[in-house]
N, C-alpha and C positions, 0 to 999 in steps of 0.2 A: 503493500499501500504505499501512496505517496500523499504526502502533504505540505502546503506550505508553513513552516514553522520559525518565529524569530531563533537567532543564533541560541541565546540562553537556553530555549525551550529546546531546542534541538540537542543540545550538549546533554543537558537533563536525560532525552530519550536516550542516551549512548548512555548514560550509567544505568538504565534500566537493564537496556539490551546488554549489557558487559555482566550484570550480575551484582551492581553494587548493594550491598545490603545497608550500611552506614554514612550517613552523610553529617558534618556537625560546620556551620558556617557562622560568621557574621555578615548581616547584611552590609553591603557599600556599592554603590552605583558604579560601574555598570556590572557587577557581579551578581547580583541580589535575585534575580528570577532562574537562575541556574536551582537554587536549593528549594526556593519556592517551587517549581516546577517540579522537582524530584518528588515534594512531601506529595505530590496526586498521586504517586505508586504506592500502594500499601507493603509492597515487597522492600519497599528502602526505608528506614528508619529517618527521620529526619529531625533538628533541629537548630534552634538558633543559641548559639554561645554567647557567652558575657564579650567575648573577644575573639579576635584572631589566632591568637597563642592557644588558649584553651580550645578552640576550633581542633586545630592541628594535633594538638596534643592529643584531643579524642579521636581524632581521624587515625593517626598512628595506634593509640591504644585497639583499636578495633581491628585493624592491619595485624595486630601482633597477635590478636585473638585469633587470626584465620579466615578473615571476612576482609573483600574486598571494601575498600571505605574514602570518602570524598570530603573536602573541605572546599570553600569558596573565599574569596575576599577580593577588596580593589587594592589597586597596586601600594597604597599607603598602608593598607592592613596589613602588605606582608612583611612591614617594616616592624610591626607588632608579633610576628608570626616566625620572624629569622631565627631568633632563638632556638627552638627545637629544630628549625629546618635544617640548621646547618648540622646540628649534631646527626639529626635522622638521617641526612646524605651518609654518615659515617657508618651506621648502625646497619642501614638498609631494611627492608621487611622482610615481614611474612607473607601475607596476600598484599595485592596489589593496595597503592595509596596515588592517588592523583590530587594535586593541589591546583584549583582553577584558579591565578591571578589575573583580573582584569584592570587592565592599562586604561588611561584616559586622556589621550593626546587632544588639544585643545580645550582641556580643562573644564566640561562641561558642568561637571559637579566634581570638581577636586581642588585640593590648595596648592598642586605642582604636577608636573608632567613626566613624573618619574619613568625610566625605561625598565622593565622588569627584567629583561633579559640579563641586567648586569648580576643579577641575584643568581640564576641558573648557572653562570660562568665562573662566579665566587663559591656558591656551595658547591661546584662540580655535581650538577644532577642535570638530567635531558629536559629539554624543555620543547613543547610541540606548538606549532602556533597554526590552527584554522584558518581559513581564510573568508569561509560560507558555510551558511547554517548544515551542508551536506557533510562539511568537514567536519564540524565540531561534532558533531555524532560519530561521525567513523574515527575521529583521532581521539574522543573520549576512551571508546574501546580500544582503539591500539594501546592508549597511554597506560592501559592496564596491562596488556601483555607485554610490554616493555619493562614496567616494573616490576614485574614477577621474573622475565628471564635476566635482567639484569641486576635483581636484588636492590632496587632504588625507588626514592618517591621520585615522581614526575610530576614538572611543573608543565599544566597546561595553560596557556598565556593565550587571552583573549583581548579584543578592543572594542571602544565606545561602538565603533562601526559595525564590526561581526556580530558582535553580542546583541546589538538593537536593532539590525535588521532585518529582514525575512527572506527566504528562498525556499526552492523545492528540496524534500529530503525524502527518501525512501526510509519504510521503515521494517524491522524485523523483530524477531520473537527474543523473548529473554533468553538467557542463557543461567541457568541455576548449576552454579559450582557447589563442588564438597565442600565443606569447612578445610582449609588446612591444620593440620594437627601444629598446637603450639608446644614448643620443646624448649627447656630453659637451655638458655646458651648465653654464661654471664661475659664471655670472651667479645660476644657479639653486640650484646644490647645494654651492659654496663658499662658507660663511657667514662671510666677514672681515666686519669693518665697512660697507664700501662697499656689499660686496652686500646684506647684511641691511638697510642702511637703503632699499635699491630692492624688498626683496621685502616689507615690511613693508605699504606700501599693498595689495599684491596679497590678503594676508592680510583685512585691512579690507574691500577691496572683494569680495573670497569670503564675509564673514561677513556682508554685505548680502545677497549672492544665496541663501545658506542662509536666511536669514530669510525673503526670499520663496518659498522651498520649502516652508518650514515651514507656512506659509499654507495652501497646498493639497494638501500631498501626505498619502496616506490612514495614514501612520504615527502622524498625529493624527488622532484622530477623536471627532465630536460624536455623542452617543446622548442623544435629545433626550425627553422625557419632562414629567411635571409641572414647572412653573416655579417652584415655590414656593422651592426650593433646587437649586441648580447646583452640581456638585461638579467642581472642577479636581484632578485626579490623575494618577499613573502607578507604574508597576513593579507591584510586589505589593501596594500600599496600593489599586490598583484593582480586586484580586480580594476583598479585604476589603471593599471600599464595597459591590462587587454582591451579596455575602454577606449586608449589611446592609439595602440598600435593594431588591436586584434590579434591575425597570426601572420603580419606582417615582418616580424623582428624575432628574432632567436630570445628564449626567454628559459632559463633557470629558476623554479619555484622550490623554496625552501619550506617545508614543514617541519623540518628537525631542526629548530634553529640553534639548538645545544646538544651536543658538541656539535660544529661544523663540519663537512667533508673536507677532506682537501685534494684527493685527485680527482673526485669530481667535478672541483670548480675550477683546478687547473686545467682536464680535459677541456670543460666547455671554454675558458679565456682560449686556449689555442685556437678553439674553433673561428673564433669571432676577431673581427678586426679592431670594434671599440668596444669595451668593458665598461659597464655603468651598473653601479647597484643604486637601487631606488629603495628606501627603508625609513618609517618614519621616527621621529627621533634621533637617535644614538647612533654613530655610525660602526656598530657591533659587525655587521656583514662588512663594511667596507675594509675597518681595520684587520680582519681578519685574512682579506685577501690581499692587504698591503704587505702582511706579514709573510704571506707567500711569494711575495716579489711579483705579484702583478700591478699593471698598471693600471688603476682604474678612477672614474669619472664617478662621484657623489656628493658628497656635500660641500664640496667645492662650488655645486650649483646648486642643490636642494638644501631646504633650511632644514635646522635642528630643534626647529619648535613648530608645534601646533600640528594640525592634520593636513594631511597629504589631499588632493582631489585629482581628476583627470584634467581638469585645467589648468592646474598647477603642475602637474608634470609636462603636459602637452608646450605650454609658455617655456620652462626650464629646458626642455627638448629643442625650444626654436619652432617647435609647431604651433599652426591655427588651433586655438580653439574648439571646442563645438559649438554649435549656438545652444545656448541655455536662455531663462527666464530673468531679465533683468530686473533687481527688486525696484521697486518704489522708492524714488529718493525723497529726500526732506520727511521721512518719517517721524512723528517726536520718538522719543527715547523710551522703552517699557521695562526698566531695571525689574530685577524680580524682587516682591515685598510679601512681607508678613499677611497672610490671608485676613480678610475680614475678621472677627470675631477672634483670632487668635489670640491664645492666653498669656502669650507672653509681653503683648504690645503694652498693657496698663503698666507693669511693674518695668518697664524700659522708661516708659513716660516717667514715671518717679524720678528714675535714677538719672533720667536726662536733666530732668530739672531741679534735681540737688546738684549735678554737677559734679556726680559721682564718677571715679574713674573705675573703668569696667574690664577686667581681663574677661578675654572671651573665649568660647569653646567651639567644636565644630557640631553644625546641625542647625534646625531651621530658626532657632536663637542669635544664631550669625548672623540673620538678615536685620538686627538691630542696631547694624553698623552704618546702616543706611538711612540717607535723608528722609523724613524729618529727624527720626529721634538721634542718630548719630551717636548712638547711646554705648558703642563698644569701642573698647582703646585697640585691642589685640586679637588674634586667633592664628595659632599655630597648627596643633593637632590634639588628637582625642585625649583630654583629661590633663591638656597642659595650664588650664586657666586655674586649677586648684593647686597643682605644685606651685604655678609662676606667682601666684599672691603671696605665699609662703615666704619665696625669696624676695619678693618686690617689699614685701613689709619688713622681713629681717634687716633690709638694705637700710630703708628710710625711718625704720621704727614710727614714733607717735607722728613723723610728720605726714605719713601714707594710712597709717591703720584705721584714722577716723573717717576716710574718705574715699576707699579702695574696696569693691568687692569682686568675686568670682562670679561668673556663670555656667551652668554645666546642664545638659537635659540629665533627664532619669534615664536613657540608657546610656548616654556616654559615662557619667556617673559610674554605673555598673560596669561599662567597658575599661575603665582605666582611671576613673576620679576618686576611686575610693582609698589607693596608694597615696596619692597628695592629702588626702584628708588626714590618712594616719600620719603624715610626716607633720602635718600643722598641729595633731594632739599631742604627738611624739615630742616635737621641737618648740611648742608653744608658741605662736605668733596668735595676735589679737586680730586675726583674719575671718572674714564674714561670706564665706561661701552659700551663693543662691543655688539652687537645686531647681529648674525649671520643669516642672514635672508635668507633662501634657500627656502622660497614661500611655505612651505609645512610641515608637522610633519613628518620626515624623519623616525626615528629610527624605528617604530612602523608600520612604511610601506604606508606612501603616505596619512594619514588624511587630511583634511580639517582643519583651525582651524582661526579666529577671522580675522586674517591679509589678508586670502587668495581671498576673494570676492567669494568665493563656498561655499555650505551646503554640508551635507554628500553624496546627493545624486548628487553633482554635479552640481546642481543647483544655478544660480548666488545669491548670499546673501550679506548683509551690509557688508562692507571692513573696517578695521582701519586702521586708515592712521599712522605709526608710529612714521613719523618724529614730526606730528601736535600733537600726543599723548604725547610724550618726551618734546615737547616747551610746553602746556598745562600744565603738570606736574612741570612746574619751571624750564627745563633745557635750558639753554639759547644756549648752543653750541650742535648744531646738524648737524651733517652731513652725507654724503651717501658715500661710496666708491666701486669700482668695488676689488671685492679679486680675479680676474684673473689677475690685475695687480699690482705687488707686490711693485713697486717702490710709486705708490698712496699709497697703504697700509702704507708703510714705514712711508713716510711724515706725513700722518692725524694723524698714532697714535704719533709718536713726537711733532706734533704739538700740539695736543690735550691733552699729558700729561704735555708739558710746561705749559699752562694754570694753574694760581691760581682760579680754578671754575671747577665746572661738567661738565662733557662731555658726549654725547655719539656717537659712531660712529656706522652708518648700513653698516653694510657690505655685501650688496646684489647681490645676483646671484641664478637663480633657480635651485635646486638640479639637477645633470648631467643626473638622472634616470626621472625625469620625462618625460611624453610621449610626452606633447606638447614643449617641449625644443628641438630646431634642432641645432644639432652638425657640428662644421666644420670638413673638410675631416682630417682623420689620419694626424700626421705629420712622418716623417723619418729621421735616422743618416745618414750623409755624415762620413762614418767611414775614410777617408783620412783624415779629418778635425779633428775627434775625437781625443783627446789626454789623454783619460783614464782618465781623472783628476777626473770622478764622481759627480761633481758639481751637476749634475743633478738628482743624485741620493738623496740628501740631503732632497726633497719634499716628499719620500717615496711614489711616483706613481708607483701603481701596473702596471700601461704598460709600465712600463723603466725598463731596467736590462741588466746586461754585459754578451755582447756575444763573445766569441773569441777575449776577452779583449779590445772590444770597446762598448760603450752604443748601446742599441736596443730597438727601440719601437715597441710593442704590435699593429698592426694595429686594431685587432679585439677589442681591449680596449679603444685606444686613442679615445679622444674626440675632439682634435686639441683645446684644452683651450690655448695652448701657454705658460703654467706659467713654464714650465721646460727651454722654449728657451730662457728665462730671465736669467736662471743661467749659461750659457753657454757664456765663454770669446771668443770662438773660430768660434762660428758661423756655429756649424757644424750640425744644425739641418734645414731641408728643406722639402718644400711641396712634394709630392708624383711627381709632376711634375721637382724634381729637383730645385727647386728657393729657394735659400736661407733668413731664417727667421732670419731677424736683429732684 
């Protein structure tokens, strides 16, 4: 049977067909859908782990027990999982273990353009790189074969365009595999220095065998045509090359991106007059070719930043771009914004109004940095806000303690905020941490987390009590506020900042987009009372605009949170029935 599938969905189908039994991941765009889709197969146990390190260690445990396992993350998540990754590369596996990492060239939803191929090289493990949905399915299955054949974890690298584009795939039945027997083997699995020293030569020998495999395996494919130009490429860049050139140039498509073949590349280079490497982000393939002594055109022509396209490749190769739709010029800028009714808005308004320095984190609440709130000062990585405020306040003391807070979401706090809070409690700074609890993992599309009480399938699960957890970690000052109540937020922030002790404020209200959240009716503006002062515009709610010189509420967006009414000094807001909201 054939079906049109998203790349991530096709990859999940590949897991199913490969006989995978356990999948543990942390959501991160553009990798999230692989685990969500895998969870639809009852044969695969799937879960959201608190972070990527835990996910990989869980997947390794399942592999050790003898069942094929999987974990997924985005490129920055691989940084979190790097600790076990490098050691598992030494131990090898029992049953197959595949780690899906999804890069984000163009930074559609990321804070950097990290190239994950470096991790495969550094950890000395194989990496496969599909270029469409069919290959996402096929390569997933092959990855498990390679994992078990060469006793290694395997990285399967996706990118945004492959993960989130659709193409036709051919489906097959699931293969049920016998459970591999676990046998105690201290020299293989206990990585003390003495054992690790003996395992390192195994890794180097494995790399040699993988290079031999790369020379002849069908994951790497030569498509000979005109020999004036020979292009070496991979992933989505291969698709762009085919869009530009069709079958008019010779192409070496690399599906096994680490380790790279030697003889195959040299033989291909010898058959063409000009050798060109087309790859997004860093010159991994190009550098390999140059080490082999080949003359190659690459990053001297193509950029090291952003996504490629058929138009970019055509222009850089001196060809005319194919016709395409031209965007309408001079359209107004539409930056990302917190949704109407977002529970973070009231708290951010209170922080901005009181000119509080805010160390931010990764999530929907990062949007608090945008106009008109301008409430966030920093954003680095998951959990950084809590760790950073401790250092900030240690450096400045009383100068900053009474006017600086950290903000972090509930899912992000479970991911990597707890250790930072432990540092605050242990090494004692008068730091105030705001946990913005919207009862979901919002930015990646409403995935459950350990504080929600539900698992990946929406079934009841263990639920961590944030208040009890913070108190158990040594924070005595813990309070909960409703972010729809601005005065309550202001009072809480001022009082906790005034204390000479660590504090946690939990700003709790569910995300306005959750299906189970029941909204109030939309409100409206009495234009006779509106003085056009624009105070209500200071919260940056997309439901509020100015129309004919007066404030206007879009009833299709308004959720009746009434945060805006608390800013109006003229009682200009009222219910649909005309009752003034005070």
